[in-house]
N, C-alpha and C positions, 0 to 999 in steps of 0.2 A: 531416295530422299535427297533433297537439296539442303545442305547444312549451312548454317550461318557460322560466323567466326565463334570460336569457343568462348571468347570474352562476353559475347551476348548472352549465352546460356548461363555462364557463371554469374553474371550480374542478376539474371532472372532468379536463379536459385538463391542467391544471397538476399534478394528482395522478398523471399518467401514462396516463390513459385517452384515447389519441389518437383513438379512434372517436367520442368525444363532439364532436370538432370538426366531424364530418360533419353533425351536427344544426345547428350554427351556420351552416355553409355552406348547407344546405338552406333555412334560415330567411331568410337574407340575400342569397342569390344573385341573385334577381330585381332587387333595388335596386342591388346592386353592378354588375350588367350594365347596368341602365338608366343609371347615372351614366357608365359607360364609353362606351356607344353614343351618348349625347347629346353627349358631347365629341368622340368620334372619328368618328361617323357612318359607321362601318364595322363590321358585325356580327362578322366574323371577328376583326378586331383587338380589338374590345371583349371578345369571349369570352376571348382570350388575356390581355388586361389584367385581366379579372375573376379569372381563374385565378391570375395573378401576385399580385394584391391579397390573395387568400386565403392564398397561400404566405407572403407577407410578414407578414400578420397572425398566422399560425400561428407563424412564427419569432420574432416580437416579442411574443407573447402574455404572456410573463413580465414585460414592461415596461409592460403595460397597468395603469394605476394606479386606474382606476375613477372618475376625476374627472369624466369625461363618460360618456355611455352608450356601451356597447360598439358599438352600431350606428353612432353618430356617429364614433367612432374608426375603425372599419372603413371607413366611407364616405369618410373623409378620406384613408385609404390608397389607396382606389380612385380618388378624385379626383386625387390627386397623381400616381399612376401613369398615368392617362389624359392628364393635362396634359403630363407628360413625353413620353409617346409621341406626342402631338399636335404637340409642338414639333419632333419629328424628321421631320415630314412637312409638305408644303405645305398651307395651309388651302384648303378647298374650299367656302367659303360666299360668299353674295352679301350684302355689308354693306348695311344700310339707311342711307340718307343722313341725316346729322344734321339737315339743314335741314327734314326732315319734321316735326320736333317744335316748330318755332318758333311757329306760329300755332294752338296747341292751345286749344280751348274745350270744356268738358264739356257745354255746353248743346246742342251740335250732335250729333244722332244721325241718321245717314243713314237715310232712309225705307226703304231696301231692307233694312236690318238687321231692322226690325220685321216684314218680310214673310218673313224666313228662319226656318226651324225652329231649335230649339236645336242639333240635330245638325249642320245646315248651318253654323251659326255656329261650332261647335267645329271642324269640318273646316277652315273658312277660317282660324281662329286657328292651328290646327296647321300649316297650310301657311305662314302668315306666320312662325311660330316657326322653321321650318326655314331661313328666310332669315337668321336672326340668327346671330351668332358662337356657337360651341359653348358657351362659358362662360355667355353670356347665356341661351341656351336651357336650360342646366342650372339656372340660378337660378330661372327660371320653373317648370320641371318640379318641382324640389324643393319650392318654396313652394306652388304651386297644385295640382299633380297628386298629389304625394306627401304634401302637407299637413304639411310640416316647418315648425317655428317659425322665426322670424327668427334666434333664437339657434342653432338647429341648423344652419341654412343657413350662418351665419357660421362655425361650428365646422368644417363640412365643407369650405367653400371657402377658409377662412383670411382672409376679409374681416372687418372690424369689423361689429357689428350696425348701426350707423348707415350704413355704406357699403352694406350689403345693402338697407336700407330705401330709400336713395337710388337704387341701381341698379334695384330693383323698380319704383319710381315712374317712373323714366325709361323702363324697358322697357314698362310699361303705356302710357305716352304714345306710344312708338314704334309699338306694336302698334295702338293706336287710330288714329293718323294713317295708318299703312300700310293699315289696313282701310278707312278712309275713301277713300283714294286708289284702292285696288283696286275698291271699290264704284262709284266715279265712272267708272272705265273700263268697268264692266259695264253702265252705263246707256246 
């Protein structure tokens, strides 16, 4: 489907055309679901939260001021809903030990990485990301996979831009160190 600018659909909905909201849902549903599933790690719960996020966005659409992009505003609603839902359940992640980041040097690249295909490297990184806390996983997903800017990630998550940069830096270090450790075990 060829989409128009979000502002077109928003003005249609505000003028009483409720069906125009369906185009916004169709356009943004994958990213809203991605945010929810990355935080909750449960597809069924993520689908529920995604639906709730769209209902909340529809109800609050008249308060959307357009200071940020609609997508950023919507993703923030989804993020907050998923975080709230996640707090109501026990976390199911394996945290990576902080001490893994202490002796980090960028000069050392494990020889086994060079032997891996890019697809194998991406699979390994994805597995390592799954071990991160949900919010950290989401930061990496938004920035690297969804190619959101630091400003957009900050807007969605509520962190300051400098905090997003610091968190991304630390997460890259964690992944690097965890990858090194995993590859050492494979040798």
